[in-house]
Every structure is written in structure tokens, then in C-alpha cells.
VEXDREN-386331 format. One record per residue (C-alpha): residue number from 1; residue in three letters; x, y, z. Coordinates in steps of 0.5 Angstrom, whole numbers, plus 2048, in hexadecimal, padded with zeros to 3 digits. Example, Ala and Ser with C-alpha at 12.3 -4.5 7.8 and 13.67 -1.06 7.14 Angstrom:
// residues 2
pos_code_x_y_z
1_Ala_819_7F7_810;
2_Ser_81B_7FE_80E;
***
This chain:
// residues 292
pos_code_x_y_z
1_Unk_871_959_A1A;
2_Unk_871_95D_A14;
3_Unk_86F_95A_A0D;
4_Unk_869_958_A0C;
5_Unk_866_95E_A0A;
6_Unk_865_95C_A02;
7_Unk_860_95D_9FD;
8_Unk_85D_957_9F9;
9_Unk_860_959_9F3;
10_Unk_85D_955_9EF;
11_Unk_857_959_9F0;
12_Unk_85A_960_9ED;
13_Unk_85B_962_9E7;
14_Unk_861_963_9E3;
15_Unk_863_96A_9E4;
16_Unk_861_96A_9EB;
17_Unk_865_964_9EC;
18_Unk_86B_967_9E9;
19_Unk_86A_96E_9ED;
20_Unk_86A_969_9F3;
21_Unk_870_966_9F1;
22_Unk_873_96D_9EF;
23_Unk_871_96F_9F6;
24_Unk_876_969_9F9;
25_Unk_87B_96B_9F4;
26_Unk_87B_972_9F6;
27_Unk_87C_971_9FE;
28_Unk_880_96C_9FD;
29_Unk_885_971_9F9;
30_Unk_884_976_9FF;
31_Unk_886_972_A05;
32_Unk_88C_971_A02;
33_Unk_88D_978_A00;
34_Unk_88B_97C_A06;
35_Unk_88E_976_A0B;
36_Unk_891_96F_A08;
37_Unk_891_96A_A04;
38_Unk_891_965_A0A;
39_Unk_88B_968_A0C;
40_Unk_887_968_A06;
41_Unk_887_960_A07;
42_Unk_882_962_A0C;
43_Unk_87D_964_A07;
44_Unk_876_961_A08;
45_Unk_86F_961_A05;
46_Unk_86D_965_A0B;
47_Unk_870_96B_A09;
48_Unk_86D_96C_A03;
49_Unk_867_96B_A06;
50_Unk_86A_971_A09;
51_Unk_86C_976_A03;
52_Unk_866_974_A00;
53_Unk_862_976_A05;
54_Unk_865_97C_A06;
55_Unk_866_97F_9FE;
56_Unk_85E_97C_9FF;
57_Unk_85C_981_A05;
58_Unk_860_987_A03;
59_Unk_861_987_9FC;
60_Unk_868_98A_9F9;
61_Unk_86B_98A_9F1;
62_Unk_86F_983_9F0;
63_Unk_873_981_9EB;
64_Unk_876_97B_9E9;
65_Unk_87D_979_9E5;
66_Unk_880_973_9E2;
67_Unk_886_971_9E6;
68_Unk_88B_96B_9E7;
69_Unk_88C_967_9EE;
70_Unk_890_963_9F2;
71_Unk_88B_95D_9F2;
72_Unk_889_95E_9EB;
73_Unk_890_961_9E7;
74_Unk_88E_95E_9E0;
75_Unk_888_962_9E0;
76_Unk_885_968_9E0;
77_Unk_87F_969_9E6;
78_Unk_87A_96F_9E6;
79_Unk_87B_971_9ED;
80_Unk_877_977_9F1;
81_Unk_87B_97D_9F1;
82_Unk_87D_980_9F7;
83_Unk_877_984_9FB;
84_Unk_875_985_A03;
85_Unk_870_97F_A04;
86_Unk_876_97C_A02;
87_Unk_87B_97E_A06;
88_Unk_876_97E_A0C;
89_Unk_876_977_A0B;
90_Unk_87D_976_A0B;
91_Unk_87E_979_A12;
92_Unk_878_976_A15;
93_Unk_87B_970_A13;
94_Unk_882_970_A17;
95_Unk_87E_972_A1D;
96_Unk_87A_96B_A1B;
97_Unk_880_968_A1A;
98_Unk_885_96A_A1F;
99_Unk_880_968_A25;
100_Unk_87E_961_A21;
101_Unk_884_960_A22;
102_Unk_886_961_A29;
103_Unk_880_95D_A2B;
104_Unk_883_957_A27;
105_Unk_889_959_A2B;
106_Unk_885_957_A32;
107_Unk_882_952_A2F;
108_Unk_889_94E_A2F;
109_Unk_887_949_A29;
110_Unk_88D_946_A26;
111_Unk_890_948_A1F;
112_Unk_88B_94E_A1E;
113_Unk_88C_952_A25;
114_Unk_894_951_A23;
115_Unk_892_955_A1C;
116_Unk_88E_95B_A1F;
117_Unk_893_95C_A25;
118_Unk_899_95C_A20;
119_Unk_895_961_A1B;
120_Unk_893_966_A22;
121_Unk_899_96B_A21;
122_Unk_897_96D_A1A;
123_Unk_88F_96C_A1B;
124_Unk_890_971_A22;
125_Unk_894_976_A1C;
126_Unk_88E_976_A17;
127_Unk_88A_976_A1E;
128_Unk_88D_97D_A20;
129_Unk_88D_97F_A18;
130_Unk_886_97E_A17;
131_Unk_885_981_A1F;
132_Unk_887_988_A1C;
133_Unk_881_989_A1A;
134_Unk_87C_98B_A20;
135_Unk_877_987_A1D;
136_Unk_87B_982_A1D;
137_Unk_87D_982_A24;
138_Unk_876_983_A28;
139_Unk_874_97D_A24;
140_Unk_87A_97A_A26;
141_Unk_87A_97A_A2D;
142_Unk_872_979_A2C;
143_Unk_874_971_A2A;
144_Unk_879_971_A2F;
145_Unk_874_972_A34;
146_Unk_86D_96E_A30;
147_Unk_873_969_A30;
148_Unk_875_968_A37;
149_Unk_86D_968_A39;
150_Unk_86C_962_A35;
151_Unk_873_95F_A38;
152_Unk_86F_960_A3E;
153_Unk_868_95D_A3B;
154_Unk_86D_956_A39;
155_Unk_871_956_A3F;
156_Unk_86B_956_A43;
157_Unk_867_950_A3E;
158_Unk_862_955_A3E;
159_Unk_85B_951_A3C;
160_Unk_858_955_A36;
161_Unk_859_955_A2F;
162_Unk_856_95C_A2E;
163_Unk_85B_960_A33;
164_Unk_862_95D_A30;
165_Unk_85F_95E_A28;
166_Unk_85C_966_A2B;
167_Unk_863_967_A2D;
168_Unk_866_966_A27;
169_Unk_862_968_A23;
170_Unk_862_96F_A26;
171_Unk_86A_970_A24;
172_Unk_867_96E_A1C;
173_Unk_861_973_A1D;
174_Unk_868_979_A1F;
175_Unk_86C_976_A1A;
176_Unk_867_977_A13;
177_Unk_864_97E_A17;
178_Unk_86B_981_A18;
179_Unk_86B_988_A15;
180_Unk_863_989_A14;
181_Unk_85F_98D_A19;
182_Unk_856_98E_A1A;
183_Unk_852_989_A18;
184_Unk_857_986_A13;
185_Unk_85C_984_A18;
186_Unk_855_980_A1C;
187_Unk_853_97D_A15;
188_Unk_85B_97A_A13;
189_Unk_85C_978_A1A;
190_Unk_856_974_A1B;
191_Unk_857_972_A14;
192_Unk_85F_970_A17;
193_Unk_85D_96E_A1D;
194_Unk_857_968_A1B;
195_Unk_85D_966_A16;
196_Unk_862_965_A1C;
197_Unk_85D_961_A20;
198_Unk_85D_95D_A1B;
199_Unk_864_95C_A19;
200_Unk_864_95A_A20;
201_Unk_85F_955_A20;
202_Unk_861_952_A1A;
203_Unk_868_951_A1C;
204_Unk_866_94E_A23;
205_Unk_862_949_A1F;
206_Unk_868_949_A1A;
207_Unk_86C_947_A1F;
208_Unk_868_942_A25;
209_Unk_86B_93C_A23;
210_Unk_872_93F_A24;
211_Unk_870_943_A2A;
212_Unk_86D_93D_A2E;
213_Unk_873_939_A2D;
214_Unk_878_93E_A2F;
215_Unk_874_941_A35;
216_Unk_873_948_A32;
217_Unk_86E_94C_A33;
218_Unk_867_94B_A2F;
219_Unk_860_94E_A31;
220_Unk_85D_948_A2E;
221_Unk_861_943_A32;
222_Unk_85F_946_A38;
223_Unk_857_948_A36;
224_Unk_855_941_A33;
225_Unk_85C_93D_A37;
226_Unk_85F_93A_A31;
227_Unk_860_93A_A2B;
228_Unk_85C_934_A28;
229_Unk_856_937_A2C;
230_Unk_856_93F_A29;
231_Unk_857_93A_A22;
232_Unk_850_938_A23;
233_Unk_84E_940_A22;
234_Unk_850_941_A1C;
235_Unk_849_943_A1A;
236_Unk_848_948_A20;
237_Unk_84F_94A_A1F;
238_Unk_84E_94C_A18;
239_Unk_847_94F_A19;
240_Unk_84C_955_A1E;
241_Unk_851_956_A19;
242_Unk_84D_958_A14;
243_Unk_849_95C_A18;
244_Unk_850_960_A1A;
245_Unk_850_961_A13;
246_Unk_849_963_A11;
247_Unk_84B_969_A17;
248_Unk_851_96A_A13;
249_Unk_84C_96B_A0D;
250_Unk_848_970_A10;
251_Unk_84D_974_A11;
252_Unk_850_974_A0B;
253_Unk_849_975_A08;
254_Unk_84A_97D_A0B;
255_Unk_84F_97F_A08;
256_Unk_84D_983_A01;
257_Unk_84F_97E_9FB;
258_Unk_856_982_9F8;
259_Unk_858_97D_9F3;
260_Unk_853_976_9F0;
261_Unk_85A_973_9EF;
262_Unk_85C_974_9F5;
263_Unk_856_972_9F8;
264_Unk_855_96C_9F5;
265_Unk_85B_969_9F7;
266_Unk_85A_96B_9FF;
267_Unk_852_968_9FF;
268_Unk_856_962_9FC;
269_Unk_85B_961_A02;
270_Unk_856_963_A06;
271_Unk_850_95F_A04;
272_Unk_854_95A_A00;
273_Unk_85B_959_A01;
274_Unk_85A_958_A09;
275_Unk_854_954_A09;
276_Unk_858_94F_A04;
277_Unk_85D_94F_A0A;
278_Unk_859_94E_A0F;
279_Unk_856_947_A0B;
280_Unk_85E_945_A0A;
281_Unk_861_947_A11;
282_Unk_85B_943_A14;
283_Unk_85B_93E_A0F;
284_Unk_863_93D_A0F;
285_Unk_863_93C_A17;
286_Unk_85D_936_A17;
287_Unk_857_93B_A1A;
288_Unk_850_938_A18;
289_Unk_84C_93C_A14;
290_Unk_845_939_A12;
291_Unk_841_93C_A0D;
292_Unk_83A_93F_A0F;
***
């Protein structure tokens, strides 16, 4: 379900794109050092958004180093040095990956489920390590509760796109706002909640044909009765997706502008990258989009 939240890199300045890449590489390195090199293979763009949002919402001193990595051993890359934003994102990532793999095992989806099953002993160890932090432990319990609720929604074939999306949105809202208090927590929570809703819906749109073929739960199949009928509503679905991103942007605007470079990257992701992803997913899956 992850990997959709990313920038429109062509619209970033060179120094902004370099900052984004350094955060990505820095997070990858921190994941490997704090947990394991197996875990860091799960790195996705979504967690880089989390790192940058944390740095923007609660600024801290950030430094960079030139280092080599396993993926690029011949040339040093600029990496963001370890900081609290990277550490928190890596901790949250462990919990999210653990529950994601647990869900894939329940799906009994052939090789994919088998790989997840074989990886679970290591993920259980990493999860236990992450939960030594009480805030992460509380988050783990919260995720478990919300995913159980989502499982019930799916089992009951609930005919509601909003209900399922809101449930996942609450998970992302809590993830992004861990460690914050008061109005700052509420604001960051709203950013995460809307991003989470958007991620759930975009993933459901991307999987609609597969879900119909396999008989999996997909709220669009229930609301519109079939994939073909859902695809006729491309314009309406796109408008709803853009409204969610607009709500996210409104919440983001409530944060004090602490760094123009990070601000530009985050607004690029919300206003350009995610909008482009909506168009790509809808067009790739055959949704009808007409010019208005």
C-alpha cells in the first residue's frame, strides 16, 4: 500500500532534489544501523515524506556526509546524518512493516504470503526492539486496534469508501504526529490523516481489477457494483481525491514556515506529486477522464 507519496522531481530545484535524495539515503542508512539491512529494503517514499514533515514541524540541526552504500559502492552519496526525525521514521516503519506483512500472510496470496511468513521471525524481533520506546509501543497497539477494525469493515463488505479510508487515515495521522502535543499534534495529525485516506483510496483504485478477479474487498466494487461501472466515474473520483489533498494542504498551511527548501519539497509532494499520481493511476487502470 506504500510508495505513492512522492514529489514531482522535475519541478524541484536541484538543491531541493538533492535534499530529498539525501533524506532518502540517510533514512536507508539509519534503518540498516538501527535495525537490519533486510528491513531497509522496505524503504519507500512515504517515509521520506514523514522525515521531512517532522523536520519542518519541529526543526532540528541537520548535517550531511558523503558516504558509500551497498547499492552504490563505487561512488559516495550525500546522506543526511542520523537525527531524531530519521530515528522516529525508522521506528514507525518497523511497526508498519510488521503489520503489513501480517496482513499479507492472512491474505494467503501464494509466494507473496510465503515470503512474508518466512520473514516474520525477524520482523517480530525488530518490532520488539522498536517497542522498547513507550511511544512506539503505544503506536503499535493503536495500529493493531485500527487494523482489526479495518478487517471487520472488510469482512462485513461495508459499502463505504470513506469508512475504510478514514480508518487507515487515522493510522497515518497517529504515525506522523508521534511525540507532538497540543495544536502542533492536531495539525500534523490532520496532515497525516488526509494523506492516509488518500493512500488507501489510491491503492484501492490501483488494485480494482485484481480485487475483482480474486474476490477481494474493495469499496469501489461495492459502491459501484463492478470495476467497469466504477471506471465510468473517473472525473468524480478524481475530484474527491483532489479534495482530500486540498484538506491536507490546508492543514499544512497552519504550520509555521521553518525552512523554505523543505517547504518547497513538501508542497511539491502534496500539490504536484500526489496530483500527478492520481492521474497516472486512474489512466493506467482505465478510468474515464473527460476534460471539463
